[in-house]
C-alpha positions as CSV (number, residue, x, y, z in Angstrom):
1,M,-40.3,59.2,-7.5
2,R,-36.7,59.4,-6.2
3,T,-36.3,55.8,-5.6
4,K,-37.6,55.3,-9.5
5,Q,-34.9,57.7,-10.6
6,I,-32.3,56.0,-8.5
7,L,-33.3,52.3,-10.0
8,L,-33.3,54.2,-13.7
9,I,-29.7,55.7,-13.6
10,L,-27.7,52.9,-11.4
11,P,-27.8,50.3,-14.2
12,L,-26.9,53.2,-16.7
13,L,-24.1,54.0,-14.2
14,L,-23.1,50.5,-13.8
15,A,-22.9,50.0,-17.8
16,L,-20.7,53.3,-18.2
17,L,-18.2,51.7,-15.7
18,L,-18.4,48.1,-17.4
19,L,-17.4,50.1,-20.7
20,Q,-14.7,52.4,-19.2
21,S,-13.0,49.1,-17.4
22,A,-13.3,47.2,-20.8
23,L,-11.6,50.2,-22.5
24,W,-8.8,50.2,-19.9
25,V,-7.7,46.8,-20.4
26,P,-3.8,47.1,-20.4
27,T,-3.0,45.5,-23.8
28,Y,0.6,44.7,-24.9
29,G,0.8,48.0,-26.9
30,S,-0.6,50.3,-24.3
31,Q,1.5,48.8,-21.8
32,A,4.9,49.2,-24.1
33,A,3.6,52.9,-25.1
34,Q,3.7,53.6,-21.5
35,N,6.9,51.9,-20.5
36,S,9.4,50.8,-23.0
37,G,11.0,48.3,-20.6
38,R,8.2,46.4,-21.2
39,L,9.5,45.1,-24.4
40,Q,12.6,44.1,-22.7
41,T,10.8,41.9,-20.1
42,F,9.3,38.2,-20.8
43,I,6.5,37.5,-18.4
44,E,5.5,33.9,-18.0
45,P,2.9,32.2,-15.7
46,R,2.8,29.2,-13.6
47,L,0.5,27.1,-11.5
48,S,2.4,27.0,-8.2
49,D,5.2,28.6,-6.4
50,F,9.1,27.4,-6.9
51,K,9.9,25.6,-3.8
52,L,13.6,25.4,-4.1
53,L,16.0,27.0,-6.7
54,N,18.6,24.6,-6.5
55,P,19.1,21.9,-9.2
56,A,20.8,19.2,-7.0
57,L,17.9,19.7,-4.4
58,N,14.8,20.1,-6.7
59,S,12.7,17.2,-8.2
60,D,10.2,19.8,-9.9
61,A,10.5,19.4,-13.7
62,T,8.9,22.6,-14.1
63,T,11.2,24.7,-12.0
64,A,14.3,22.9,-13.7
65,E,12.7,24.3,-16.8
66,M,11.9,27.5,-16.1
67,M,14.6,28.5,-13.5
68,D,17.4,26.1,-12.9
69,R,18.5,26.2,-16.8
70,R,18.5,30.1,-16.7
71,I,20.3,30.7,-13.2
72,Y,22.5,27.8,-13.6
73,D,24.6,26.3,-16.4
74,R,26.1,22.7,-16.8
75,L,29.1,21.1,-17.7
76,L,27.4,20.1,-21.1
77,E,24.5,20.6,-22.8
78,A,22.2,18.7,-25.2
79,D,22.0,20.7,-28.7
80,E,18.9,21.4,-30.8
81,K,19.2,17.9,-32.1
82,L,20.1,16.3,-28.7
83,D,23.6,15.9,-29.3
84,V,25.8,16.5,-26.2
85,V,27.9,19.7,-26.8
86,P,30.2,21.7,-24.5
87,C,28.8,24.6,-22.1
88,L,31.0,25.1,-18.8
89,A,33.6,22.5,-20.2
90,E,35.2,23.8,-23.2
91,S,36.3,20.2,-23.9
92,W,36.5,16.8,-22.6
93,T,38.3,13.3,-23.1
94,V,37.2,9.9,-22.1
95,T,40.0,7.3,-20.9
96,E,40.4,4.4,-18.7
97,E,42.2,2.9,-15.9
98,A,41.6,-0.5,-15.8
99,Y,43.0,-3.1,-12.9
100,V,43.7,-6.7,-13.1
101,A,44.2,-8.5,-9.3
102,V,47.2,-10.7,-9.3
103,R,46.2,-14.3,-8.5
104,P,49.2,-16.2,-7.1
105,E,47.6,-19.3,-7.0
106,R,47.2,-19.5,-10.6
107,R,49.6,-20.3,-13.7
108,L,50.1,-18.7,-17.1
109,P,49.1,-20.8,-19.9
110,D,52.7,-21.6,-20.4
111,G,53.2,-22.9,-16.6
112,T,54.7,-19.6,-15.4
113,P,53.3,-19.2,-11.9
114,V,51.3,-15.8,-11.7
115,S,53.0,-12.5,-10.2
116,G,52.7,-8.9,-11.2
117,E,55.8,-9.0,-13.3
118,S,54.8,-12.5,-15.1
119,L,51.6,-10.8,-15.9
120,R,53.2,-7.8,-17.3
121,A,55.6,-9.5,-19.5
122,A,52.5,-11.6,-20.7
123,I,51.1,-8.5,-21.7
124,D,54.1,-7.3,-23.2
125,A,54.2,-10.2,-25.3
126,A,50.3,-10.1,-26.1
127,L,51.1,-6.6,-27.9
128,R,53.3,-7.8,-30.0
129,G,50.9,-10.5,-31.1
130,P,47.4,-11.2,-30.8
131,L,46.9,-7.5,-28.8
132,S,48.9,-5.7,-31.2
133,D,45.9,-3.2,-32.1
134,L,46.0,-2.1,-28.3
135,S,49.8,-1.1,-28.3
136,S,48.8,2.7,-29.6
137,K,46.5,3.0,-27.0
138,L,48.0,1.1,-23.9
139,R,50.0,4.2,-22.6
140,A,51.6,2.2,-19.2
141,V,51.1,-1.1,-17.4
142,E,52.1,-0.4,-13.7
143,L,52.1,-2.2,-10.5
144,A,49.8,-1.0,-8.1
145,P,50.9,-2.2,-4.2
146,P,48.2,-4.2,-1.8
147,G,46.0,-1.7,-0.1
148,E,42.6,-0.9,1.1
149,R,39.8,1.0,-0.6
150,T,36.7,2.4,1.5
151,R,33.5,3.4,-0.3
152,R,30.0,4.8,0.9
153,E,27.8,2.4,-1.3
154,T,24.1,1.6,-1.7
155,A,21.9,-1.5,-1.9
156,L,18.4,-2.5,-2.1
157,Q,17.0,-4.2,1.2
158,Q,13.8,-6.2,0.4
159,M,11.1,-5.4,2.8
160,A,7.9,-6.7,3.7
161,G,5.6,-7.1,0.6
162,G,8.5,-7.3,-1.7
163,K,9.1,-3.7,-1.4
164,S,12.7,-2.6,-1.5
165,E,14.2,0.1,0.3
166,S,17.6,1.6,-0.4
167,I,20.0,1.3,2.4
168,S,24.0,2.7,2.5
169,A,27.0,1.6,4.4
170,T,30.7,1.9,4.5
171,V,32.5,-0.8,2.6
172,R,36.0,-1.3,3.1
173,V,38.0,-3.9,0.7
174,R,41.4,-5.1,1.3
175,L,43.2,-5.2,-2.4
176,P,45.5,-7.4,-3.4
177,E,48.5,-6.6,-5.5
178,R,47.3,-5.2,-8.9
179,L,48.1,-4.3,-12.3
180,R,47.0,-0.7,-13.5
181,L,46.6,-0.2,-17.3
182,R,46.4,3.3,-18.6
183,L,44.6,3.3,-21.8
184,D,43.6,6.2,-24.0
185,T,40.4,5.0,-24.7
186,V,37.7,3.1,-23.0
187,E,38.0,-0.9,-24.1
188,P,34.9,-2.7,-22.7
189,Q,36.0,-6.0,-23.9
190,L,39.4,-5.5,-22.3
191,F,39.4,-8.8,-19.8
192,E,37.9,-10.7,-22.4
193,R,40.6,-10.2,-24.7
194,L,43.2,-10.6,-21.9
195,E,41.8,-13.8,-20.6
196,P,43.7,-16.2,-23.6
197,V,46.8,-14.5,-22.3
198,F,46.3,-14.8,-18.4
199,G,44.6,-18.5,-19.0
200,Q,41.0,-19.6,-19.3
201,G,38.9,-18.5,-16.1
202,Y,41.5,-16.0,-14.9
203,F,38.8,-13.2,-14.7
204,S,36.2,-15.7,-12.8
205,S,34.5,-14.8,-9.6
206,I,36.6,-15.4,-6.6
207,D,36.0,-15.6,-2.8
208,V,35.5,-12.1,-1.6
209,K,33.9,-12.4,1.7
210,G,37.2,-12.3,3.6
211,R,38.3,-9.1,1.8
212,I,35.0,-6.9,2.6
213,E,34.1,-5.3,5.6
214,I,30.6,-3.7,5.7
215,D,29.6,-0.9,8.4
216,P,27.2,-1.0,10.0
217,P,27.3,-5.1,10.0
218,A,23.5,-5.2,9.9
219,A,23.4,-4.0,6.5
220,A,25.4,-6.8,5.2
221,P,23.1,-9.1,3.9
222,A,21.7,-6.5,1.6
223,F,24.9,-6.4,0.1
224,E,25.4,-9.8,-0.6
225,S,24.1,-10.1,-4.1
226,K,26.6,-7.3,-5.2
227,L,30.0,-8.7,-3.5
228,D,31.1,-9.5,-6.9
229,E,30.4,-5.7,-7.6
230,L,32.5,-4.6,-4.8
231,F,35.3,-6.4,-5.7
232,A,36.4,-8.1,-8.8
233,V,39.7,-9.8,-10.9
234,G,39.4,-7.3,-13.4
235,E,37.8,-3.6,-12.9
236,H,37.0,-0.9,-15.3
237,N,37.6,2.8,-14.0
238,P,36.4,5.2,-17.1
239,I,37.7,8.4,-16.5
240,V,36.4,11.7,-18.0
241,T,38.3,14.5,-18.2
242,F,36.9,18.2,-18.3
243,K,38.8,21.2,-19.2
244,L,36.9,24.1,-18.0
245,R,36.2,27.5,-19.9
246,P,38.8,29.8,-18.4
247,G,37.1,33.4,-17.0
248,V,33.5,31.9,-16.2
249,R,32.2,33.8,-12.9
250,F,29.3,33.1,-10.7
251,H,27.1,36.2,-10.2
252,D,28.6,37.2,-7.2
253,G,32.1,37.7,-9.3
254,H,33.6,34.3,-7.8
255,P,35.6,32.1,-10.3
256,F,34.0,29.2,-11.3
257,T,36.6,26.3,-11.0
258,A,36.9,22.5,-11.1
259,R,36.5,22.6,-7.4
260,D,33.0,23.9,-7.8
261,V,32.7,20.4,-10.1
262,R,33.6,18.3,-7.3
263,F,31.7,20.1,-4.7
264,T,28.4,19.6,-6.5
265,Y,28.9,16.0,-6.9
266,Q,29.5,15.8,-3.2
267,A,26.6,17.8,-2.3
268,I,24.5,15.5,-4.3
269,L,26.0,12.3,-2.7
270,D,25.8,14.0,1.1
271,P,23.0,12.0,3.0
272,K,22.2,15.3,4.7
273,N,21.0,16.9,1.7
274,A,18.8,14.1,0.4
275,S,19.4,14.9,-3.6
276,P,16.9,12.9,-5.7
277,R,19.7,12.9,-8.1
278,T,22.0,10.8,-5.8
279,S,21.7,7.6,-8.2
280,S,22.8,9.3,-11.0
281,Y,26.3,10.1,-9.6
282,E,26.7,7.1,-7.5
283,A,28.8,5.4,-10.0
284,I,31.7,8.0,-9.5
285,E,34.8,6.6,-7.3
286,R,35.9,10.3,-7.1
287,I,36.7,13.6,-8.2
288,D,40.3,14.6,-9.1
289,V,41.2,18.5,-9.4
290,P,44.6,18.8,-10.8
291,D,44.4,22.5,-11.3
292,D,41.3,25.1,-11.3
293,L,40.2,24.1,-15.0
294,T,40.7,20.6,-14.9
295,A,38.1,18.2,-13.1
296,R,39.0,14.2,-13.6
297,V,36.1,12.5,-13.0
298,V,36.6,8.7,-12.0
299,Y,34.0,6.0,-12.4
300,K,33.7,2.7,-10.4
301,K,32.5,0.7,-13.6
302,L,31.5,1.0,-17.1
303,N,28.5,3.1,-18.0
304,S,28.6,5.0,-21.5
305,T,25.6,7.2,-20.9
306,S,26.9,8.5,-17.2
307,L,28.6,11.4,-19.3
308,L,24.6,12.6,-20.1
309,D,24.3,13.1,-16.3
310,W,26.4,16.4,-16.7
311,A,24.4,17.8,-19.4
312,M,21.5,17.7,-16.6
313,M,23.1,19.1,-13.6
314,G,23.7,22.9,-13.2
315,M,26.9,23.7,-10.8
316,L,26.7,25.0,-7.4
317,P,29.0,27.6,-5.9
318,E,31.3,25.5,-3.2
319,H,32.5,29.2,-1.5
320,L,28.8,29.8,-1.0
321,L,27.7,26.3,0.4
322,N,30.5,24.7,1.8
323,R,30.5,23.6,5.5
324,E,32.4,27.0,6.4
325,A,29.5,28.9,4.6
326,L,26.9,27.3,6.3
327,E,28.7,27.6,9.5
328,R,28.6,31.5,8.8
329,E,24.9,31.2,7.7
330,M,23.9,29.2,11.0
331,K,25.8,31.9,13.2
332,A,23.8,34.9,11.3
333,R,20.6,33.1,11.7
334,Q,21.4,32.1,15.5
335,I,20.4,28.2,14.7
336,P,20.7,26.8,18.1
337,A,23.9,24.5,18.7
338,A,21.1,21.5,19.1
339,Q,20.3,22.2,15.3
340,R,23.4,22.6,13.7
341,E,24.7,19.4,13.1
342,K,21.7,18.5,11.2
343,F,21.9,21.8,9.0
344,S,22.4,21.1,5.5
345,I,22.4,22.6,2.5
346,R,18.5,21.9,2.1
347,D,18.2,24.0,5.2
348,S,20.3,27.1,3.7
349,S,18.6,30.5,2.4
350,F,20.6,30.1,-0.8
351,N,17.7,28.0,-2.4
352,R,15.5,31.4,-2.5
353,S,18.2,33.5,-3.4
354,P,20.3,31.3,-5.7
355,I,23.7,32.2,-7.2
356,G,24.9,30.5,-10.4
357,T,27.0,31.3,-13.7
358,G,24.0,31.3,-16.0
359,R,22.3,34.1,-18.2
360,F,20.2,35.2,-15.7
361,K,21.0,36.4,-11.9
362,F,18.1,36.0,-9.6
363,V,17.1,39.3,-8.2
364,K,13.7,38.9,-5.9
365,H,11.3,36.4,-4.9
366,V,8.0,36.9,-3.3
367,P,6.2,33.9,-2.0
368,D,3.1,32.8,-3.9
369,Q,3.4,36.0,-6.1
370,Y,6.5,36.2,-8.4
371,T,10.0,35.7,-9.1
372,V,12.8,38.1,-10.5
373,L,15.3,37.5,-12.8
374,E,17.5,40.0,-14.4
375,R,20.3,39.4,-17.5
376,N,23.8,38.5,-16.4
377,D,25.5,41.1,-18.6
378,D,28.7,39.5,-17.4
379,Y,27.7,36.0,-19.1
380,W,30.6,33.9,-20.8
381,G,28.5,33.3,-23.7
382,E,25.9,34.6,-25.8
383,K,23.6,37.1,-23.9
384,P,20.0,37.0,-23.8
385,R,18.0,39.8,-25.8
386,Y,15.7,39.8,-22.7
387,Q,16.9,42.4,-19.7
388,R,14.7,40.3,-17.3
389,I,12.3,37.4,-16.5
390,I,9.3,37.3,-14.1
391,S,7.6,34.4,-13.3
392,R,3.8,35.1,-12.0
393,V,2.0,32.5,-9.9
394,I,-1.4,32.1,-11.3
395,P,-2.9,29.0,-9.8
396,D,-6.0,29.3,-12.4
397,R,-5.5,28.5,-16.5
398,L,-8.3,30.8,-17.4
399,A,-6.8,33.2,-15.8
400,Q,-3.4,32.9,-17.4
401,E,-5.1,32.8,-20.7
402,L,-7.0,36.3,-19.8
403,E,-3.9,37.3,-19.0
404,L,-2.3,36.6,-22.2
405,H,-4.9,38.1,-24.0
406,A,-4.2,41.4,-21.7
407,G,-1.1,41.4,-22.6
408,S,-0.1,40.8,-19.1
409,V,1.9,37.6,-19.9
410,D,3.6,36.6,-23.0
411,R,3.2,32.8,-22.6
412,Y,0.5,30.2,-22.0
413,E,0.7,26.5,-21.8
414,A,-2.4,25.9,-23.5
415,E,-4.9,22.8,-23.4
416,P,-5.1,20.9,-26.6
417,H,-8.6,21.5,-27.1
418,Q,-8.0,25.2,-27.2
419,A,-5.3,25.4,-29.4
420,A,-7.4,25.3,-32.8
421,R,-9.2,28.7,-31.0
422,L,-6.2,30.3,-30.3
423,R,-4.5,29.8,-33.5
424,T,-7.1,31.9,-35.3
425,D,-6.3,34.9,-32.8
426,P,-4.5,37.2,-35.2
427,N,-2.5,38.5,-31.9
428,L,-0.9,35.3,-30.8
429,Q,0.9,32.6,-32.6
430,V,0.6,29.0,-31.3
431,V,3.8,26.7,-31.1
432,S,3.2,22.8,-30.3
433,R,6.2,21.4,-28.6
434,G,7.5,17.6,-28.4
435,E,6.6,16.3,-25.1
436,G,9.2,13.7,-24.9
437,Y,6.3,11.4,-23.4
438,Y,4.4,8.5,-24.4
439,M,1.2,7.1,-23.3
440,Y,0.6,3.1,-23.5
441,V,-1.4,0.0,-22.0
442,A,0.7,-2.1,-20.4
443,Y,0.0,-5.7,-20.0
444,N,0.9,-8.3,-17.3
445,L,2.8,-10.9,-19.5
446,R,2.8,-13.3,-16.3
447,R,-0.5,-13.8,-16.9
448,P,-2.5,-15.7,-19.5
449,P,-3.5,-14.7,-22.1
450,F,-1.1,-11.8,-22.1
451,D,2.2,-14.0,-22.2
452,D,1.3,-14.7,-26.4
453,V,2.5,-12.3,-28.2
454,R,-0.6,-13.0,-30.6
455,V,-3.1,-11.8,-28.0
456,R,-0.7,-8.5,-27.4
457,R,-0.8,-7.5,-30.8
458,A,-4.5,-8.4,-31.8
459,L,-5.8,-6.1,-28.7
460,S,-3.4,-3.5,-29.9
461,M,-4.4,-3.6,-33.6
462,A,-7.9,-3.3,-32.1
463,V,-7.5,0.3,-31.1
464,N,-8.0,3.2,-33.5
465,V,-5.0,5.6,-32.1
466,D,-5.5,8.2,-34.7
467,D,-9.0,8.5,-33.5
468,I,-7.6,9.4,-30.1
469,I,-5.6,11.6,-31.3
470,D,-8.3,13.2,-33.2
471,Y,-11.0,13.2,-30.4
472,V,-9.2,13.4,-27.2
473,L,-6.0,15.2,-28.2
474,F,-7.6,17.4,-30.7
475,G,-4.8,16.8,-33.3
476,E,-2.0,17.6,-30.7
477,G,-0.1,14.5,-31.0
478,K,1.6,12.0,-32.8
479,R,1.6,8.0,-32.9
480,A,4.2,6.1,-30.8
481,S,5.7,3.0,-32.3
482,G,8.2,1.9,-29.5
483,P,10.0,2.9,-26.1
484,Y,12.3,5.8,-27.4
485,F,10.7,9.2,-28.2
486,S,10.4,10.2,-31.5
487,N,12.3,13.6,-31.0
488,T,15.5,11.4,-30.0
489,P,18.2,10.1,-32.3
490,F,17.3,6.5,-30.6
491,H,13.7,6.2,-32.0
492,D,13.9,3.8,-35.0
493,P,12.2,5.8,-38.0
494,E,11.6,2.2,-39.7
495,T,9.7,0.5,-37.0
496,P,6.2,0.3,-38.4
497,L,3.4,1.5,-36.3
498,Q,0.8,-1.3,-35.2
499,P,-1.7,-1.1,-37.8
500,Y,-5.5,-0.6,-36.9
501,D,-7.1,-3.9,-38.3
502,P,-9.8,-5.0,-36.5
503,A,-10.2,-8.3,-38.4
504,R,-7.0,-9.1,-38.6
505,A,-7.1,-9.0,-34.8
506,L,-10.1,-11.2,-34.8
507,A,-8.2,-13.4,-36.7
508,L,-4.9,-13.4,-34.6
509,L,-7.3,-14.3,-31.5
510,E,-9.0,-17.0,-33.5
511,E,-5.3,-18.6,-34.2
512,V,-4.7,-18.4,-30.6
513,G,-8.2,-20.7,-30.0
514,Y,-10.8,-18.0,-29.2
515,R,-14.1,-18.3,-30.9
516,K,-17.2,-16.2,-30.4
517,N,-20.2,-17.4,-28.6
518,A,-23.8,-17.0,-29.0
519,Q,-23.7,-13.6,-27.2
520,G,-20.8,-12.3,-29.4
521,F,-18.0,-12.7,-27.2
522,L,-14.8,-14.5,-27.3
523,E,-14.0,-17.6,-25.4
524,K,-11.7,-20.3,-25.2
525,D,-12.1,-23.8,-23.7
526,G,-15.3,-22.6,-22.4
527,K,-13.2,-19.8,-20.4
528,P,-14.5,-15.8,-21.7
529,F,-11.8,-13.7,-22.8
530,E,-12.5,-11.1,-19.9
531,F,-9.8,-9.1,-17.6
532,T,-9.9,-5.5,-16.3
533,L,-8.1,-2.4,-17.2
534,I,-7.3,0.1,-14.7
535,S,-5.7,3.7,-14.6
536,N,-5.1,6.7,-12.2
537,A,-8.3,9.0,-11.4
538,G,-7.8,12.6,-11.8
539,N,-6.6,12.7,-15.5
540,P,-9.6,13.5,-17.9
541,Q,-7.2,12.4,-20.7
542,R,-6.6,9.0,-19.6
543,K,-10.1,8.4,-18.5
544,A,-11.1,9.2,-21.8
545,V,-8.3,6.7,-23.2
546,V,-9.7,4.1,-21.0
547,T,-13.2,4.5,-22.2
548,I,-12.2,4.4,-26.0
549,V,-10.0,1.5,-25.6
550,Q,-12.5,-0.6,-23.3
551,E,-15.1,0.3,-26.3
552,A,-12.4,-0.9,-29.0
553,W,-12.3,-4.2,-27.2
554,R,-15.5,-4.9,-26.7
555,R,-16.4,-4.6,-30.4
556,L,-13.7,-7.4,-30.7
557,G,-15.7,-9.7,-28.4
558,V,-13.5,-8.9,-25.2
559,R,-15.3,-8.7,-21.9
560,C,-13.3,-5.6,-20.4
561,T,-14.1,-3.9,-17.1
562,T,-12.3,-0.6,-16.2
563,Q,-11.3,0.6,-13.1
564,L,-9.8,4.2,-11.9
565,F,-8.3,4.7,-8.6
566,E,-6.3,7.5,-6.5
567,F,-2.6,7.7,-7.9
568,P,-1.1,6.3,-4.6
569,V,-3.7,3.7,-4.7
570,F,-3.1,2.7,-8.1
571,L,0.5,2.3,-8.0
572,E,0.8,0.8,-4.3
573,Q,-1.9,-2.0,-4.4
574,F,-2.0,-2.7,-8.2
575,V,0.9,-1.5,-10.4
576,H,4.1,-2.0,-7.8
577,V,3.0,-5.5,-6.7
578,R,1.9,-6.8,-10.1
579,N,-1.7,-7.0,-9.3
580,F,-3.0,-6.3,-12.4
581,D,-4.0,-7.4,-16.2
582,A,-3.6,-4.3,-18.0
583,F,-3.0,-0.8,-17.2
584,V,-2.8,2.6,-19.0
585,L,-0.3,5.1,-17.9
586,G,2.5,7.2,-19.8
587,W,6.5,7.5,-19.6
588,I,8.0,10.9,-19.3
589,G,11.9,12.2,-19.7
590,A,15.2,10.5,-20.2
591,D,15.3,12.0,-23.7
592,I,19.0,12.3,-24.1
593,T,20.2,9.3,-22.7
594,P,20.0,5.7,-24.5
595,D,19.6,3.8,-21.4
596,R,16.4,1.8,-21.0
597,R,17.6,-0.6,-18.6
598,Q,15.3,0.1,-15.5
599,I,12.0,-0.3,-17.8
600,W,12.9,-3.0,-20.2
601,H,15.6,-5.3,-18.8
602,S,14.4,-8.9,-17.2
603,S,16.5,-7.9,-14.2
604,Q,13.9,-5.4,-13.4
605,G,10.7,-7.0,-13.1
606,G,10.3,-7.6,-9.7
607,N,7.9,-5.7,-7.2
608,Y,8.5,-2.1,-7.0
609,K,11.1,-2.1,-10.3
610,L,10.1,-0.1,-13.3
611,N,10.0,-3.2,-15.8
612,F,5.9,-3.6,-14.7
613,T,4.8,-6.1,-17.2
614,G,7.6,-8.6,-16.6
615,Y,9.0,-8.2,-20.2
616,A,11.9,-10.8,-20.7
617,S,13.8,-10.9,-23.9
618,P,17.5,-12.3,-24.3
619,E,18.0,-10.4,-27.4
620,A,16.8,-6.9,-25.5
621,D,18.8,-7.6,-22.5
622,A,22.0,-7.9,-24.6
623,L,21.2,-4.9,-26.6
624,I,20.7,-2.8,-23.2
625,D,24.0,-4.3,-21.7
626,K,25.6,-3.2,-24.8
627,I,24.3,0.3,-24.7
628,L,26.0,0.7,-21.2
629,L,29.2,-0.3,-22.5
630,E,29.4,1.9,-25.8
631,Y,31.1,4.8,-25.9
632,D,30.8,5.5,-29.6
633,R,27.9,7.5,-30.1
634,N,26.9,6.5,-33.4
635,E,27.0,2.9,-32.2
636,Q,25.0,3.8,-29.3
637,I,22.3,5.2,-31.7
638,A,22.5,2.2,-33.7
639,L,21.9,-0.4,-31.0
640,A,19.0,1.8,-29.6
641,R,17.3,1.4,-32.9
642,K,17.7,-2.2,-32.8
643,L,15.9,-2.6,-29.1
644,H,13.4,-0.3,-30.4
645,R,12.3,-2.5,-32.9
646,R,12.6,-5.6,-30.7
647,I,10.4,-4.3,-28.1
648,A,7.9,-2.9,-30.6
649,E,7.6,-6.2,-32.0
650,D,7.0,-8.2,-29.0
651,V,4.3,-5.9,-28.1
652,P,4.7,-5.8,-24.4
653,Y,2.9,-2.1,-24.6
654,T,0.3,-0.9,-27.0
655,F,2.3,2.1,-27.9
656,L,-0.4,4.9,-28.3
657,Y,0.7,8.4,-29.0
658,E,3.2,11.1,-28.0
659,P,1.2,14.4,-27.1
660,S,2.5,17.7,-28.2
661,R,2.0,20.8,-25.9
662,P,0.6,23.7,-27.9
663,Y,2.3,27.2,-26.3
664,A,0.5,30.4,-27.5
665,L,2.6,33.3,-27.1
666,D,2.4,37.1,-28.3
667,A,2.9,37.6,-32.0
668,R,5.2,40.0,-31.3
669,I,7.8,37.6,-30.1
670,A,10.5,36.3,-32.5
671,I,14.0,35.0,-32.7
672,D,16.3,37.6,-33.6
673,A,18.4,36.5,-36.6
674,P,21.0,39.2,-37.4
675,E,23.0,36.7,-39.5
676,L,20.0,37.4,-42.2
677,G,20.7,41.0,-42.1
678,P,19.8,44.1,-40.0
679,G,16.3,43.8,-38.1
680,R,15.8,40.5,-39.8
681,F,14.0,37.7,-37.5
682,L,12.4,34.4,-37.4
683,P,9.1,33.0,-35.9
684,I,9.1,31.0,-33.0
685,T,9.5,27.2,-34.0
686,T,10.4,24.2,-32.2
687,T,13.9,22.3,-32.8
688,P,14.2,19.1,-34.3
689,S,14.1,17.6,-30.8
690,G,11.1,19.3,-30.1
691,E,12.2,21.9,-28.0
692,I,10.3,25.4,-28.1
693,D,12.9,27.1,-25.3
694,Y,16.3,26.2,-27.0
695,F,16.6,29.3,-28.5
696,F,15.2,31.6,-25.8
697,P,18.3,33.7,-25.3
698,R,17.4,35.0,-29.1
699,W,14.0,36.0,-28.4
700,F,12.8,39.6,-28.6
701,T,9.7,41.4,-28.5
702,R,9.2,43.5,-31.4
703,A,8.0,47.0,-31.1
704,D,6.5,46.8,-34.7
705,P,3.5,44.5,-34.9
706,A,3.6,45.0,-38.7
707,A,6.9,43.3,-39.4
708,V,7.3,40.5,-41.4
709,A,8.8,37.5,-40.0
710,E,11.6,35.8,-42.6
């Protein structure tokens, strides 16, 4: 009898316990009622822990987005339209010092022997004639005596199998007497304009081997192709001079100065630190510090997009990371003497307890659990509304969503198929962020029939990309038309999308010579139109795209087989060594720069480079080169849009779509808008560039959920 009673009572007790647990789930409102500080705290989840909270060392885009940009400031930043605006740098100017080598073996057009003085006299005469427009820009023409220049340079060394490996060496150049021209602007065509003044061929290459010494000598073969870059008759040295904001301090109270700018650059280039950002700053010759609030960045050559690097790099504190600081840390941590020579910033405890100049200060990090940031009340600019940010490690997306509904986190990065459901929840708001990402099908233009643009266009026209967006992305995306993301000013809005037109696609293939056989498949000269489409395994979205594209081509009459490989195998055995017909992949990032040289210039088509398809267009090459030499922003945009159209017309890719990333947030979160009046606010929306966090400093959580946004 007793056993029977127990069996009857236990389920009832369990049901009561579950009901009680459900009623006790801590909602946002209950948390706020019990703890008013909850409204001042923004809690966000992430799938994995932070590794390095140091912008010079980490290559984790999520860390950069969630932490680095809150702890550290940059000299410049991109605004909501991706225009470059001041941050730690109050202003900046771009000037130039150009050098012209004196070539005594030559004569000027009038027969005068070349010397420093005769070149200077020739320039003075030209400024009163054909170069009169330069007279207001040229501040000085000076003689620079012979000397020696020593730099640390990097080159690519060809390895077995066509793979390239970066190699560094010390390069010493014996410099002849030179003219130094100081200009108020950068003049990319300066030497072309000076050539008629000095004589035809004056700026042509000269034998430089006797002038250049490479240490170690074993590295010399790797630099053979770069000798003309290491010393040229005419050399451009663009100079960006930053004037820093006065009164800016690091979180520990130490003043931020131009020495910190120079130190950040040196830390990136120091081989001991193994920074993933080295290539972005190798074009710098040096950084001069005339005073605490002036950083003068001298570049080795023309590169108009290099300014943008300063909008992507947080500034490091020299006083906490220089050699003296590292020596103190090694002593305090009792690092053995044998290990001290190799000890670098990468080994410093700073990377887990960072100090920057940003809006939030680092407070605490518990590995694999959470990180806490606190508002910097001494911040030089607009202070954030939230007092603290807690970043929690929740390695499961389902758990993240449940915590969002419970009010334990404030934001959740949803999957596309979840967005529609989450939008029906009155306690949430869902905002779709532009990714700065596009998916594509790449063709190997080195192989027939993909070397014929009509074939590539036909394959593109056979794919219904709108269906992919509807059924794979659940509507969370838009069509891509070319190489620039639609959230950037470089994207050409007039470039037409490739139409879905299977009939026209078939007509194009028939124009090439393909005809359908008895089985309904296309063939030409007795050879079937067949090839393999590959991609990486482990990505459900790409797998779905591969399947849909394969079926679209099958209906057209193309025999297409598909294969998926583990990502390292996919890259190493197929993509990097050009062993493919076509593949599906995506590009992400670089949305504030128009530089697309690595992906689309014909010089980048070799193994292990990024021009996978072998795309080669003289017009595209010229546009890419002009973009890197053009310092006028509006002209850069115009050139980039021409490049966008040119590449789209050549169809080296089937440009598929740009996915958007839906974020679900508590409905109480809004943008403070005091300019509209007391207590007024705006809903969370994306900026024209697709950003969701741009106005994060003005985000706040409303205590009154019934308030209505403007």
